VEXLUM-840336 format. One record per atom (N, C-alpha, C): residue number from 1; atom name; x, y, z. Coordinates in Angstrom, 1 decimal. Layout:
BEGIN
    k   a       X       Y       Z
  NUM  CA       X       Y       Z
...
This chain:
BEGIN
    k   a       X       Y       Z
    1   N     0.9    -1.2     0.0
    1  CA     0.0     0.0     0.0
    1   C     0.9     1.2     0.0
    2   N     0.5     2.2    -0.9
    2  CA     1.3     3.4    -0.9
    2   C     0.8     4.4     0.1
    3   N     1.7     5.1     0.8
    3  CA     1.3     6.0     1.9
    3   C     1.2     7.4     1.4
    4   N     1.4     7.7     0.0
    4  CA     1.4     9.0    -0.4
    4   C     0.0     9.6    -0.3
    5   N    -0.1    10.9     0.1
    5  CA    -1.4    11.6     0.1
    5   C    -1.9    11.9    -1.4
    6   N    -3.2    11.9    -1.5
    6  CA    -3.7    12.1    -2.9
    6   C    -3.4    13.6    -3.3
    7   N    -3.0    13.8    -4.5
    7  CA    -2.7    15.2    -5.0
    7   C    -4.0    16.0    -5.2
    8   N    -3.8    17.2    -4.7
    8  CA    -5.1    18.1    -4.8
    8   C    -5.3    18.6    -6.2
    9   N    -6.6    18.6    -6.5
    9  CA    -6.8    19.1    -8.0
    9   C    -6.8    20.6    -8.1
   10   N    -6.2    21.1    -9.1
   10  CA    -6.2    22.6    -9.2
   10   C    -7.3    22.9   -10.2
   11   N    -8.2    23.8    -9.7
   11  CA    -9.4    24.2   -10.6
   11   C    -9.1    25.6   -11.1
   12   N    -9.1    25.8   -12.3
   12  CA    -8.9    27.1   -12.9
   12   C   -10.3    27.9   -13.1
   13   N   -10.3    29.0   -12.5
   13  CA   -11.6    29.8   -12.5
   13   C   -11.5    30.7   -13.7
   14   N   -12.7    30.6   -14.5
   14  CA   -12.8    31.4   -15.6
   14   C   -13.8    32.5   -15.2
   15   N   -13.4    33.7   -15.5
   15  CA   -14.4    34.9   -15.1
   15   C   -15.6    34.7   -16.0
   16   N   -16.8    34.7   -15.3
   16  CA   -18.1    34.5   -16.0
   16   C   -18.5    35.8   -16.7
   17   N   -18.9    35.6   -17.8
   17  CA   -19.4    36.9   -18.6
   17   C   -20.8    37.3   -18.0
   18   N   -20.9    38.7   -17.9
   18  CA   -22.3    39.1   -17.4
   18   C   -23.4    38.8   -18.4
   19   N   -24.5    38.2   -17.9
   19  CA   -25.6    37.9   -18.7
   19   C   -26.3    39.1   -19.1
   20   N   -26.7    39.1   -20.5
   20  CA   -27.5    40.3   -21.0
   20   C   -28.8    40.4   -20.3
   21   N   -29.2    41.7   -19.9
   21  CA   -30.5    41.9   -19.1
   21   C   -31.6    41.6   -20.0
   22   N   -32.5    40.8   -19.5
   22  CA   -33.6    40.5   -20.4
   22   C   -34.5    41.6   -20.6
   23   N   -34.9    42.4   -19.4
   23  CA   -35.8    43.5   -19.5
   23   C   -35.1    44.7   -19.0
   24   N   -34.4    45.5   -19.8
   24  CA   -33.8    46.8   -19.3
   24   C   -34.8    47.8   -19.1
   25   N   -34.6    48.6   -18.0
   25  CA   -35.6    49.6   -17.6
   25   C   -35.6    50.7   -18.6
   26   N   -36.7    51.2   -18.9
   26  CA   -36.8    52.4   -19.9
   26   C   -36.2    53.7   -19.2
   27   N   -35.7    54.6   -19.9
   27  CA   -35.3    55.9   -19.4
   27   C   -36.3    56.6   -18.6
   28   N   -35.9    57.3   -17.5
   28  CA   -36.8    58.0   -16.7
   28   C   -37.5    59.2   -17.4
   29   N   -38.8    59.2   -17.5
   29  CA   -39.5    60.4   -18.3
   29   C   -39.1    61.7   -17.5
   30   N   -39.0    62.7   -18.3
   30  CA   -38.8    64.1   -17.8
   30   C   -39.9    64.9   -18.1
   31   N   -40.7    65.4   -17.0
   31  CA   -41.9    66.3   -17.3
   31   C   -41.6    67.7   -16.9
   32   N   -42.1    68.6   -17.7
   32  CA   -42.0    70.0   -17.3
   32   C   -42.9    70.3   -16.0
   33   N   -42.5    71.2   -15.1
   33  CA   -43.4    71.5   -13.9
   33   C   -44.7    72.0   -14.3
   34   N   -45.7    71.7   -13.7
   34  CA   -47.1    72.0   -13.9
   34   C   -47.2    73.6   -13.6
   35   N   -48.1    74.2   -14.5
   35  CA   -48.3    75.6   -14.2
   35   C   -49.5    75.7   -13.3
   36   N   -49.8    76.8   -12.7
   36  CA   -50.8    77.0   -11.6
   36   C   -52.2    76.5   -12.2
   37   N   -52.5    77.1   -13.4
   37  CA   -53.8    76.8   -14.0
   37   C   -54.0    75.3   -14.3
   38   N   -52.9    74.6   -14.6
   38  CA   -52.9    73.2   -15.0
   38   C   -53.2    72.3   -13.7
   39   N   -52.8    72.8   -12.5
   39  CA   -52.9    72.0   -11.3
   39   C   -54.4    71.7   -11.0
   40   N   -55.3    72.7   -11.4
   40  CA   -56.7    72.6   -11.2
   40   C   -57.4    72.2   -12.4
   41   N   -56.8    71.4   -13.3
   41  CA   -57.3    70.9   -14.6
   41   C   -57.7    72.1   -15.5
   42   N   -57.0    73.2   -15.4
   42  CA   -57.3    74.3   -16.3
   42   C   -58.5    75.2   -15.7
   43   N   -59.2    74.8   -14.6
   43  CA   -60.3    75.6   -14.1
   43   C   -59.8    76.9   -13.4
   44   N   -60.5    77.9   -13.7
   44  CA   -60.3    79.2   -13.1
   44   C   -60.7    79.3   -11.6
   45   N   -59.9    79.7   -10.7
   45  CA   -60.3    79.8    -9.3
   45   C   -60.7    81.2    -9.0
   46   N   -61.8    81.4    -8.2
   46  CA   -62.2    82.7    -7.8
   46   C   -62.2    82.9    -6.2
   47   N   -62.1    84.1    -5.8
   47  CA   -62.4    84.6    -4.4
   47   C   -63.2    85.9    -4.5
   48   N   -64.1    86.1    -3.5
   48  CA   -64.9    87.2    -3.3
   48   C   -64.7    87.7    -1.9
   49   N   -64.5    89.1    -2.0
   49  CA   -64.3    89.7    -0.6
   49   C   -65.4    90.8    -0.5
   50   N   -66.2    90.8     0.5
   50  CA   -67.4    91.8     0.7
   50   C   -66.7    93.1     1.1
   51   N   -67.3    94.3     0.7
   51  CA   -66.9    95.5     1.0
   51   C   -67.9    96.1     2.0
   52   N   -67.6    96.3     3.2
   52  CA   -68.5    96.9     4.2
   52   C   -68.8    98.4     3.8
   53   N   -69.9    99.0     4.1
   53  CA   -70.2   100.4     3.7
   53   C   -69.2   101.4     4.1
   54   N   -68.6   101.3     5.3
   54  CA   -67.7   102.3     5.7
   54   C   -66.3   102.2     5.1
   55   N   -66.0   101.2     4.4
   55  CA   -64.7   101.0     3.7
   55   C   -64.8   101.2     2.1
   56   N   -66.0   101.7     1.7
   56  CA   -66.2   102.1     0.3
   56   C   -65.4   103.1    -0.2
   57   N   -65.4   104.2     0.6
   57  CA   -64.6   105.5     0.2
   57   C   -63.1   105.2     0.2
   58   N   -62.6   104.6     1.3
   58  CA   -61.2   104.3     1.4
   58   C   -60.8   103.5     0.2
   59   N   -61.6   102.4    -0.2
   59  CA   -61.4   101.5    -1.3
   59   C   -61.1   102.3    -2.5
   60   N   -62.1   103.3    -2.8
   60  CA   -62.0   104.0    -4.0
   60   C   -60.6   104.9    -4.0
   61   N   -60.3   105.4    -2.9
   61  CA   -59.1   106.2    -2.6
   61   C   -57.9   105.5    -2.9
   62   N   -57.8   104.3    -2.4
   62  CA   -56.5   103.5    -2.4
   62   C   -56.6   102.3    -3.5
   63   N   -57.6   102.4    -4.4
   63  CA   -57.7   101.3    -5.4
   63   C   -56.4   101.0    -6.1
   64   N   -55.7   102.0    -6.5
   64  CA   -54.5   101.7    -7.4
   64   C   -53.4   101.1    -6.6
   65   N   -53.3   101.4    -5.2
   65  CA   -52.5   100.9    -4.4
   65   C   -52.6    99.4    -4.1
   66   N   -53.9    99.0    -4.1
   66  CA   -54.3    97.6    -3.9
   66   C   -54.2    96.8    -5.2
   67   N   -54.6    97.5    -6.3
   67  CA   -54.6    96.8    -7.7
   67   C   -53.2    96.5    -8.2
   68   N   -52.2    97.5    -8.0
   68  CA   -50.9    97.2    -8.6
   68   C   -50.1    96.0    -8.1
   69   N   -50.0    95.8    -6.8
   69  CA   -49.3    94.6    -6.4
   69   C   -50.0    93.2    -6.7
   70   N   -51.4    93.4    -6.7
   70  CA   -52.2    92.0    -6.9
   70   C   -52.1    91.7    -8.3
   71   N   -52.2    92.6    -9.2
   71  CA   -52.2    92.3   -10.7
   71   C   -50.8    92.1   -11.2
   72   N   -49.9    93.0   -10.8
   72  CA   -48.6    93.1   -11.5
   72   C   -47.6    92.0   -10.9
   73   N   -47.6    91.9    -9.4
   73  CA   -46.6    91.1    -8.8
   73   C   -47.1    89.7    -8.6
   74   N   -48.3    89.5    -8.1
   74  CA   -48.9    88.3    -7.8
   74   C   -49.7    87.6    -9.0
   75   N   -49.8    88.4   -10.1
   75  CA   -50.4    87.9   -11.3
   75   C   -51.9    87.3   -11.1
   76   N   -52.6    88.1   -10.4
   76  CA   -54.0    87.8   -10.1
   76   C   -55.0    88.8   -10.6
   77   N   -56.0    88.4   -11.4
   77  CA   -56.9    89.3   -11.9
   77   C   -57.8    89.9   -10.7
   78   N   -58.1    91.2   -10.7
   78  CA   -58.8    91.8    -9.6
   78   C   -59.8    92.8   -10.2
   79   N   -61.1    92.8    -9.6
   79  CA   -62.0    93.9   -10.1
   79   C   -63.0    94.2    -9.0
   80   N   -63.6    95.3    -9.1
   80  CA   -64.7    95.7    -8.1
   80   C   -66.0    95.5    -8.8
   81   N   -66.9    94.7    -8.2
   81  CA   -68.3    94.5    -8.7
   81   C   -69.1    95.4    -7.9
   82   N   -69.5    96.5    -8.7
   82  CA   -70.2    97.6    -8.1
   82   C   -71.6    97.1    -7.6
   83   N   -72.2    96.3    -8.4
   83  CA   -73.6    95.8    -8.1
   83   C   -73.6    94.9    -6.9
   84   N   -72.7    94.0    -6.8
   84  CA   -72.7    93.2    -5.6
   84   C   -71.9    93.7    -4.4
   85   N   -71.2    94.8    -4.6
   85  CA   -70.3    95.4    -3.7
   85   C   -69.3    94.4    -3.1
   86   N   -68.7    93.7    -4.0
   86  CA   -67.6    92.8    -3.7
   86   C   -66.4    93.0    -4.5
   87   N   -65.1    92.7    -4.0
   87  CA   -64.0    92.6    -4.8
   87   C   -63.8    91.3    -5.2
   88   N   -63.5    91.0    -6.5
   88  CA   -63.6    89.7    -7.1
   88   C   -62.1    89.5    -7.6
   89   N   -61.6    88.3    -7.2
   89  CA   -60.2    87.9    -7.6
   89   C   -60.2    86.6    -8.4
   90   N   -59.4    86.5    -9.5
   90  CA   -59.4    85.2   -10.1
   90   C   -57.9    84.9   -10.6
   91   N   -57.6    83.6   -10.9
   91  CA   -56.3    83.1   -11.3
   91   C   -56.3    83.4   -12.8
   92   N   -55.0    83.6   -13.3
   92  CA   -54.7    83.7   -14.7
   92   C   -53.9    82.5   -15.2
   93   N   -53.7    82.5   -16.5
   93  CA   -52.8    81.5   -17.0
   93   C   -51.4    81.6   -16.6
   94   N   -50.9    82.8   -16.4
   94  CA   -49.5    83.0   -16.0
   94   C   -49.3    83.3   -14.5
   95   N   -50.4    82.9   -13.7
   95  CA   -50.2    83.0   -12.2
   95   C   -49.2    82.0   -11.8
   96   N   -48.1    82.3   -11.1
   96  CA   -47.0    81.4   -10.8
   96   C   -47.3    80.4    -9.8
   97   N   -48.1    80.8    -8.8
   97  CA   -48.5    79.8    -7.7
   97   C   -49.9    80.0    -7.4
   98   N   -50.6    78.8    -7.2
   98  CA   -52.0    78.9    -6.9
   98   C   -52.3    79.5    -5.6
   99   N   -51.4    79.5    -4.6
   99  CA   -51.6    80.0    -3.3
   99   C   -51.6    81.6    -3.3
  100   N   -51.1    82.2    -4.4
  100  CA   -51.2    83.6    -4.6
  100   C   -52.7    84.1    -4.5
  101   N   -53.6    83.3    -4.9
  101  CA   -55.0    83.7    -4.9
  101   C   -55.5    84.0    -3.5
  102   N   -55.2    83.0    -2.6
  102  CA   -55.6    83.1    -1.2
  102   C   -54.9    84.3    -0.5
  103   N   -53.5    84.4    -0.8
  103  CA   -52.8    85.6    -0.2
  103   C   -53.4    86.8    -0.6
  104   N   -53.9    87.1    -1.9
  104  CA   -54.4    88.3    -2.3
  104   C   -55.7    88.6    -1.6
  105   N   -56.6    87.4    -1.5
  105  CA   -57.8    87.6    -0.8
  105   C   -57.6    87.9     0.7
  106   N   -56.6    87.5     1.4
  106  CA   -56.2    87.8     2.8
  106   C   -55.8    89.3     2.8
  107   N   -55.1    89.8     1.9
  107  CA   -54.7    91.2     1.8
  107   C   -55.7    92.1     1.6
  108   N   -56.7    91.8     0.7
  108  CA   -57.9    92.6     0.5
  108   C   -58.8    92.7     1.7
  109   N   -59.0    91.4     2.3
  109  CA   -59.8    91.3     3.6
  109   C   -59.1    92.1     4.7
  110   N   -57.9    92.2     4.8
  110  CA   -57.2    92.9     5.9
  110   C   -57.5    94.5     5.7
  111   N   -57.5    94.9     4.4
  111  CA   -57.7    96.3     4.1
  111   C   -59.2    96.6     4.6
  112   N   -60.1    95.7     4.3
  112  CA   -61.5    95.9     4.6
  112   C   -61.7    95.9     6.1
  113   N   -60.9    95.3     6.9
  113  CA   -60.9    95.2     8.4
  113   C   -60.5    96.6     9.0
  114   N   -59.7    97.4     8.1
  114  CA   -59.2    98.7     8.6
  114   C   -57.8    98.9     8.6
  115   N   -57.0    97.9     8.2
  115  CA   -55.5    98.1     8.2
  115   C   -55.0    98.9     7.0
  116   N   -54.0    99.7     7.2
  116  CA   -53.5   100.4     6.1
  116   C   -52.9    99.5     5.1
  117   N   -52.8   100.1     3.8
  117  CA   -52.2    99.2     2.7
  117   C   -50.8    98.8     2.9
  118   N   -49.9    99.8     3.4
  118  CA   -48.5    99.3     3.7
  118   C   -48.4    98.2     4.8
  119   N   -49.4    98.2     5.7
  119  CA   -49.3    97.1     6.7
  119   C   -49.9    95.8     6.1
  120   N   -51.1    95.9     5.4
  120  CA   -51.7    94.8     4.9
  120   C   -50.9    94.1     3.8
  121   N   -50.1    94.9     3.1
  121  CA   -49.4    94.3     2.0
  121   C   -48.4    93.2     2.4
  122   N   -47.9    93.4     3.7
  122  CA   -47.0    92.4     4.2
  122   C   -47.6    90.9     4.2
  123   N   -48.9    90.8     4.0
  123  CA   -49.5    89.4     3.9
  123   C   -49.1    88.8     2.6
  124   N   -48.8    89.7     1.5
  124  CA   -48.4    89.2     0.3
  124   C   -47.0    88.7     0.2
  125   N   -46.1    89.3     1.0
  125  CA   -44.7    89.1     1.1
  125   C   -44.2    88.1     2.0
  126   N   -45.0    87.9     3.1
  126  CA   -44.5    87.0     4.2
  126   C   -45.5    85.9     4.4
  127   N   -45.0    84.7     4.7
  127  CA   -45.9    83.6     4.8
  127   C   -46.5    83.4     6.2
  128   N   -45.7    84.0     7.3
  128  CA   -46.1    83.6     8.7
  128   C   -46.9    84.7     9.3
  129   N   -47.6    85.4     8.5
  129  CA   -48.5    86.6     9.0
  129   C   -49.9    86.1     9.1
  130   N   -50.6    86.5    10.1
  130  CA   -52.1    86.1    10.2
  130   C   -52.8    87.4    10.8
  131   N   -54.2    87.2    10.6
  131  CA   -55.0    88.3    11.2
  131   C   -56.0    87.6    12.1
  132   N   -56.0    88.2    13.3
  132  CA   -56.9    87.5    14.4
  132   C   -57.9    88.6    14.8
  133   N   -59.2    88.2    14.9
  133  CA   -60.2    89.1    15.4
  133   C   -60.9    88.6    16.5
  134   N   -61.3    89.5    17.4
  134  CA   -62.2    89.1    18.6
  134   C   -62.9    90.3    19.1
  135   N   -63.9    90.2    19.9
  135  CA   -64.8    91.2    20.4
  135   C   -64.4    91.4    21.9
  136   N   -64.8    92.6    22.3
  136  CA   -64.5    92.9    23.7
  136   C   -65.4    92.0    24.7
  137   N   -66.7    91.7    24.1
  137  CA   -67.6    90.9    25.0
  137   C   -67.1    89.5    25.0
  138   N   -66.2    89.1    24.1
  138  CA   -65.7    87.7    24.3
  138   C   -64.7    87.6    25.4
  139   N   -64.2    88.7    26.0
  139  CA   -63.2    88.7    27.0
  139   C   -64.2    89.0    28.4
  140   N   -65.0    90.0    28.3
  140  CA   -65.7    90.3    29.5
  140   C   -67.0    91.0    28.9
  141   N   -68.2    90.8    29.6
  141  CA   -69.4    91.4    29.2
  141   C   -69.6    92.7    29.9
  142   N   -69.4    93.8    29.0
  142  CA   -69.5    95.1    29.6
  142   C   -70.5    96.0    28.8
  143   N   -71.2    96.9    29.5
  143  CA   -72.3    97.7    28.9
  143   C   -72.0    99.1    29.3
  144   N   -72.7   100.0    28.5
  144  CA   -72.7   101.3    28.7
  144   C   -71.4   102.0    28.9
  145   N   -71.2   102.7    30.0
  145  CA   -70.0   103.5    30.3
  145   C   -68.8   102.7    30.5
  146   N   -69.0   101.5    31.1
  146  CA   -68.0   100.5    31.3
  146   C   -67.3   100.1    30.0
  147   N   -68.2    99.9    29.0
  147  CA   -67.7    99.5    27.7
  147   C   -66.8   100.6    27.0
  148   N   -67.4   101.9    27.2
  148  CA   -66.7   103.1    26.6
  148   C   -65.4   103.2    27.3
  149   N   -65.2   103.0    28.7
  149  CA   -64.0   103.2    29.3
  149   C   -62.9   102.1    29.0
  150   N   -63.4   100.9    28.7
  150  CA   -62.6    99.8    28.3
  150   C   -62.0   100.1    26.9
  151   N   -62.8   100.7    25.9
  151  CA   -62.3   101.0    24.6
  151   C   -61.3   102.2    24.8
  152   N   -61.5   103.1    25.6
  152  CA   -60.5   104.3    26.0
  152   C   -59.3   103.8    26.5
  153   N   -59.3   102.6    27.5
  153  CA   -58.1   102.1    28.0
  153   C   -57.3   101.4    26.9
  154   N   -58.0   100.8    25.9
  154  CA   -57.2   100.1    24.9
  154   C   -56.4   101.0    24.0
  155   N   -57.0   102.2    23.6
  155  CA   -56.5   103.2    22.8
  155   C   -55.4   104.1    23.6
  156   N   -55.9   104.5    24.8
  156  CA   -55.0   105.4    25.5
  156   C   -55.2   106.9    24.9
  157   N   -54.5   107.8    25.6
  157  CA   -54.7   109.2    25.2
  157   C   -53.9   109.3    23.9
  158   N   -54.7   109.7    22.8
  158  CA   -54.1   109.9    21.5
  158   C   -53.6   108.7    20.8
  159   N   -54.2   107.5    21.4
  159  CA   -53.7   106.3    20.8
  159   C   -52.4   105.7    21.3
  160   N   -51.9   106.3    22.4
  160  CA   -50.6   106.0    22.9
  160   C   -50.4   104.6    23.3
  161   N   -51.4   104.0    24.0
  161  CA   -51.4   102.6    24.6
  161   C   -51.2   101.7    23.3
  162   N   -52.2   101.9    22.4
  162  CA   -52.2   101.0    21.2
  162   C   -50.9   101.0    20.6
  163   N   -50.3   102.2    20.2
  163  CA   -49.0   102.3    19.6
  163   C   -47.9   101.6    20.3
  164   N   -48.0   101.7    21.8
  164  CA   -46.9   101.1    22.5
  164   C   -47.0    99.5    22.4
  165   N   -48.2    99.0    22.4
  165  CA   -48.4    97.5    22.2
  165   C   -48.0    97.1    20.8
  166   N   -48.3    97.9    19.8
  166  CA   -47.8    97.6    18.4
  166   C   -46.4    97.6    18.2
  167   N   -45.7    98.6    18.8
  167  CA   -44.2    98.6    18.7
  167   C   -43.4    97.6    19.5
  168   N   -44.0    97.2    20.7
  168  CA   -43.4    96.2    21.4
  168   C   -43.6    94.8    20.9
  169   N   -44.7    94.6    20.3
  169  CA   -44.9    93.3    19.8
  169   C   -44.8    93.0    18.2
  170   N   -44.4    94.2    17.6
  170  CA   -44.2    94.2    16.1
  170   C   -45.5    93.6    15.5
  171   N   -46.6    94.2    15.8
  171  CA   -47.9    93.8    15.2
  171   C   -48.7    95.1    14.8
  172   N   -49.8    94.9    14.3
  172  CA   -50.7    96.1    13.9
  172   C   -52.1    95.8    14.5
  173   N   -52.7    96.8    15.1
  173  CA   -53.9    96.6    15.8
  173   C   -55.0    97.6    15.2
  174   N   -56.2    97.1    15.0
  174  CA   -57.3    98.0    14.6
  174   C   -58.4    97.8    15.6
  175   N   -58.8    98.9    16.3
  175  CA   -60.0    98.8    17.2
  175   C   -61.2    99.5    16.5
  176   N   -62.1    98.7    16.0
  176  CA   -63.3    99.2    15.3
  176   C   -64.5    99.0    16.2
  177   N   -64.9   100.0    17.0
  177  CA   -66.0   100.0    17.9
  177   C   -65.7    98.9    19.0
  178   N   -66.4    97.8    19.0
  178  CA   -66.2    96.7    20.1
  178   C   -65.3    95.6    19.4
  179   N   -65.0    95.6    18.2
  179  CA   -64.2    94.6    17.5
  179   C   -62.7    95.0    17.5
  180   N   -61.8    94.0    17.7
  180  CA   -60.4    94.2    17.7
  180   C   -59.8    93.3    16.7
  181   N   -58.9    93.8    15.7
  181  CA   -58.3    93.0    14.8
  181   C   -56.7    93.2    15.0
  182   N   -56.0    92.0    15.0
  182  CA   -54.5    92.1    15.2
  182   C   -53.9    91.4    14.0
  183   N   -52.8    92.0    13.4
  183  CA   -52.2    91.5    12.2
  183   C   -50.7    91.3    12.7
  184   N   -50.2    90.1    12.5
  184  CA   -48.8    89.8    13.0
  184   C   -48.5    88.3    12.9
  185   N   -47.3    88.0    13.5
  185  CA   -47.0    86.6    13.5
  185   C   -47.7    85.8    14.6
  186   N   -47.7    84.6    14.7
  186  CA   -48.5    83.9    15.8
  186   C   -48.2    84.2    17.2
  187   N   -46.8    84.2    17.4
  187  CA   -46.4    84.6    18.8
  187   C   -46.6    86.0    19.2
  188   N   -46.5    86.9    18.2
  188  CA   -46.7    88.3    18.4
  188   C   -48.2    88.6    18.7
  189   N   -49.1    87.9    18.0
  189  CA   -50.5    88.1    18.2
  189   C   -50.9    87.7    19.6
  190   N   -50.3    86.6    20.0
  190  CA   -50.6    86.1    21.4
  190   C   -50.2    87.1    22.4
  191   N   -49.0    87.7    22.3
  191  CA   -48.6    88.7    23.3
  191   C   -49.5    89.9    23.3
  192   N   -49.7    90.5    22.0
  192  CA   -50.6    91.6    21.9
  192   C   -52.0    91.4    22.5
  193   N   -52.6    90.2    22.2
  193  CA   -53.9    89.8    22.7
  193   C   -53.9    89.7    24.2
  194   N   -52.8    89.1    24.8
  194  CA   -52.9    89.1    26.3
  194   C   -52.9    90.5    26.9
  195   N   -52.0    91.4    26.2
  195  CA   -52.0    92.8    26.8
  195   C   -53.3    93.5    26.6
  196   N   -54.1    93.3    25.5
  196  CA   -55.3    93.9    25.2
  196   C   -56.4    93.4    26.2
  197   N   -56.3    92.0    26.4
  197  CA   -57.3    91.4    27.4
  197   C   -57.0    91.9    28.8
  198   N   -55.8    92.2    29.2
  198  CA   -55.6    92.7    30.6
  198   C   -56.1    94.1    30.7
  199   N   -56.1    94.9    29.6
  199  CA   -56.6    96.2    29.7
  199   C   -58.2    96.2    29.7
  200   N   -58.8    95.3    28.9
  200  CA   -60.2    95.1    29.0
  200   C   -60.7    94.7    30.4
  201   N   -59.9    93.9    31.1
  201  CA   -60.3    93.4    32.4
  201   C   -60.1    94.4    33.5
  202   N   -59.4    95.5    33.1
  202  CA   -59.4    96.6    34.2
  202   C   -57.9    96.9    34.6
  203   N   -56.9    96.3    34.1
  203  CA   -55.5    96.6    34.4
  203   C   -55.1    98.0    34.1
  204   N   -54.4    98.7    34.9
  204  CA   -53.9   100.1    34.5
  204   C   -52.9    99.9    33.4
  205   N   -52.7   101.0    32.5
  205  CA   -51.8   100.9    31.4
  205   C   -50.4   100.7    31.9
  206   N   -50.0   101.3    33.1
  206  CA   -48.5   101.2    33.6
  206   C   -48.2    99.8    33.8
  207   N   -49.2    99.0    34.4
  207  CA   -48.9    97.6    34.6
  207   C   -48.6    96.7    33.4
  208   N   -49.5    97.2    32.3
  208  CA   -49.4    96.4    31.1
  208   C   -48.1    96.7    30.4
  209   N   -47.6    98.0    30.5
  209  CA   -46.4    98.5    29.9
  209   C   -45.2    97.7    30.5
  210   N   -45.2    97.6    31.8
  210  CA   -44.0    96.8    32.4
  210   C   -44.0    95.4    32.0
  211   N   -45.2    94.8    31.9
  211  CA   -45.2    93.4    31.5
  211   C   -44.8    93.2    30.1
  212   N   -45.2    94.3    29.2
  212  CA   -44.7    94.2    27.8
  212   C   -43.2    94.3    27.7
  213   N   -42.6    95.2    28.5
  213  CA   -41.1    95.4    28.5
  213   C   -40.4    94.0    28.9
  214   N   -40.9    93.3    29.9
  214  CA   -40.4    92.0    30.2
  214   C   -40.5    91.1    29.1
  215   N   -41.7    91.0    28.4
  215  CA   -41.9    90.0    27.3
  215   C   -41.1    90.4    26.1
  216   N   -41.0    91.7    25.7
  216  CA   -40.1    92.0    24.6
  216   C   -38.7    91.8    24.9
  217   N   -38.3    92.0    26.1
  217  CA   -36.8    91.7    26.4
  217   C   -36.5    90.3    26.3
  218   N   -37.6    89.3    26.7
  218  CA   -37.4    87.9    26.6
  218   C   -37.4    87.5    25.1
  219   N   -38.2    88.2    24.3
  219  CA   -38.2    87.8    22.9
  219   C   -36.9    88.3    22.2
  220   N   -36.3    89.4    22.5
  220  CA   -35.0    89.9    22.0
  220   C   -34.0    88.9    22.4
  221   N   -33.9    88.3    23.6
  221  CA   -32.9    87.3    23.9
  221   C   -33.1    86.0    23.0
  222   N   -34.4    85.7    22.8
  222  CA   -34.6    84.5    22.1
  222   C   -34.0    84.5    20.7
  223   N   -34.2    85.7    20.1
  223  CA   -33.7    86.0    18.6
  223   C   -32.4    86.5    18.6
């Protein structure tokens, strides 16, 4: 018997050729971005904003200041329907973004609530701005002279208190009889609303000023 170990077989490896793919994927299609009017299947979208009787004259006076940014910059058609007393807005084929229609409606609505055009136009340029409205009776039920004094506390002498709250919170406030409208960012509206509610509930203006100073200092630190 031979005691030699069996010789190991040497296997030569041949590189395997890649198999041709049976179903090659088709090239990715490239689509042009949809235009605003194509997103809604080519349908024209409308918005209507009612004009209250007391804002009819200011609307006539500042019509071109409202018309120019809406028509030329936001590319939205705008017209005044004299019979229905409504401002009508609609999209065009060259409207770059469908959200421009709602922005313009908010801008016109803010003007109808009593905000100046330079303040309301910020709604077209900034996304984080809102308008919040509430009534004095939502905070506290007041009648007669008590209600008159509350409105007086909100404005202050010559509008001093209102301006102080606006400057401290970087917001704009309109006091129209018993209705209050605030235009600003979410956080700033909350601070302004808290200050106004304190005044309605009877806090003296000095106390509200000192609280505003603390809050605005805290906001300055945060940013």
